[in-house]
N, C-alpha and C positions, 0 to 999 in steps of 0.2 A: 378681216379685210386684207391684211398683208400676207406675205409669204417669206420664207427663208431665202436669202440672197447671198451667193458666194462671190467673193472677189479676192484679190491677192495684195499682199504687202510684201514685196520682195519675193522670197521663197516660201512665205507662210500663207497658207490658205486661211482666209477669214470667212466666217459665216455670219452675216448680219441679218437684217430683217427689213424688207422693202414694203412700204405701204404707198399705194398709188391713189391719187384723188380722182373722183368722178368728174369734177369740174376744176381743172388746174388753175391756180392763181399766178403761175409763172415763176414761183419761188421754190427753192430747195432747202430742206432742213435735215441736219444730222442730229440724231438723238443718242447721247453717249451715256451709258449706264453706270450705276454704282458698282461697288467693288466685287459683287458676286457675279457679274456678267449680265448679259442681255436676258432679262427675265420677263415674266408676264406684265409687270408694271410698266417697264420701259416700252415693251411692244404695244401696250394699250395706248401709251402716249404717242407712239408713231401713228397708230390708227386714228387717234383723235385729231392730230394735225393734218393727216391726209383728208379727213372729213372737212377741214377748213380750207382745203385746196392746195396744200403743199405736197410736193414729191418728197418722200421721207426715207431716209436710210438709218435704221438702228445699227449702231456701230459695235463691232466686235474688236476689242483691243487685246484680247488674250490669244486668239487664234483658234481655228477649228470649232468656233461656236462654244467654247468652253464656258461652263457656268457651274455653280455649286449652291447648295443650301447650308453649307458648313462655314460659319464665320471664320474659324481658324484657318481652314483651307483657303478661303477667299483672301484673308489677310496675308498669307504667305505668297499667294500669286500676285496680289497687288504690290507687295513689298518688292518683288523682283522688278516690276515695271517702275515703281517709284524710285528705285536705285538706278534706273536706266531711262531717264526722261527722253533721251534721243530716240530710243526704240519706241516709246509711247508716241512721240511725235510722228515718227515714220508711219506708224499704224493708223493714226488719225488722218494724216495726210493721204494715205492710200484710200481711206473712206471718202475723203473730200474729192479726190481725183475720180473715184468711181461715180460719184453723184453729180459732178459738175456738168456733165452733158445732159442732165435731165431737165434743166430749166435755166433760169437766169441767175438772180442773186442767191447767194448761199449763206445760210446762218447755221449756227450750232447751239444746242442747249445740252447741258450735262448735269448729272446728279452726283453729289459727293465726289468720289474720285473722278467720275466723269466730268464734274465741274472743273477740276484741276486740268484734265485733258483738254477741255474746251478753252480754258484760259491760256494754256500752252500754245494751242493752235492760233489763238488770237495774238499771242505774243510774237508768233512767227509771221504775222501780218497777212494771213491767208483766208480771212473770212470777211463777209459783209456785215455780220452782226453776231454777237456772242452772248449767251446767257449761262450764268453759273448759279445753280440752286444748291444751297448748303455745300458749296465747294470748299476746297482747301487751297490756300493762297501762297504757299512758299514758292519762291522763284526757282526756275530751272537754271542750269549752268549756262545755257545759251543766252545771247543778248536779246532784249526786247526790241522788236521793230515797231513801226507805227501800227497801233492797234485800231480795230474798228469800233463802232459803237458797242458798248458793253452794259449789260444789266446784271447786277449782283442781287440775289435774294438770300438773305443772311439771317440766321437765328442768333440772337445776341448771346445766348447761353451755350453756344456750340463749343464743346471742349476741344474740337479739332481745328477751330478757327477762332481764336480768342480775340478780344478787342484790339490788342496790339497787332495781331496778324491782319485783321481787317483794315486797320489804319495804314499799315504798310502797303496793302493792296490798293487802297484808294489813292495813296501817293503815287504809286506806279501808274495807275490809270490817269491821274491828273497830268502826269508828265508825258503820256503816250497816246491817250485816246481823245479824239476831238469831241466825243459825246458819250458820256457815261453817267449812270445813276445807280443808286443802291436803295433797296428796301430792307430795313432792319426790323425784325420782329421781336418784341419783348416777350418774355416768358416762353421762349421757343429755343430749342437746341438743334442738334444735328438730325438730318434725315427726316425733316418735318413734313415732306410732301407725300409720303407713301402711306396710305391707310393700312397696309399690311404690316407696318412696323410700329407696334404699340410702344416700344421703348420703355422709358421709366417716367415719362410725363414731365421731366424737368430739363435734362441736358440731352436727351436722345428720344426720337420718336415723333409720330404723327401729331400735328397740331392743326385741326380743321380750319380754324379761322386764318391762320398763316398760309396754309396750303391754298385756300380759295383766293386769297388776295394775290398770292403768287401766280396762280393760274390766270387771273384776269390781267395782271401786269405783263406777263410773258406774252400772252396773245396779242395785246395792244402793241407792245414793243416790236415783236417780230413783224406784225402787219405794217407798222410804220416804217420799218427799216428795209423790208424785203419786197413788199408788194406795191 
């Protein structure tokens, strides 16, 4: 359904993925990928939400559409952005600016490191709704602004977002978001939404029941906030 879509973040060419609805619902959605870049899984999510009526932009935060299947290579690339959260924010803001003219209210959903990027964009006060799926919660150096409605979908056994990290995130939301809620899934770890990630079945990888519950919750939340 979708196609590659070029835009710019300063002097950097970004190559995202645009999916257009047959029957627009008037809302716009950013889909922000996990640490390997914009892959088939995230592009399929773009297509799925386009079928629900959203104008969708799959976000490139690395530049030039960079992606990899090598976890070590991905970790190194992610680490550079994780050490420079201002640049990460510049690049997600560029995607937001690109998509703003496509419709009305704009939301964003992100997976893993993409969940962190979405929360940073929400902390900057520039979204109408934000969804983090097995995201990472550490705060950036910049100050949190008034946040939009936020949904966290969280695996309780996630080694990258431990209970103390989750608690700190909910305290931040309570102080800054007028409408937030969280779904916490037991016997579920990191990256639980992607069927292509078998993981180890305990702290990492796909969990069907948690993924299906997340899917339903995200659809309902975005429809309620954006349409």
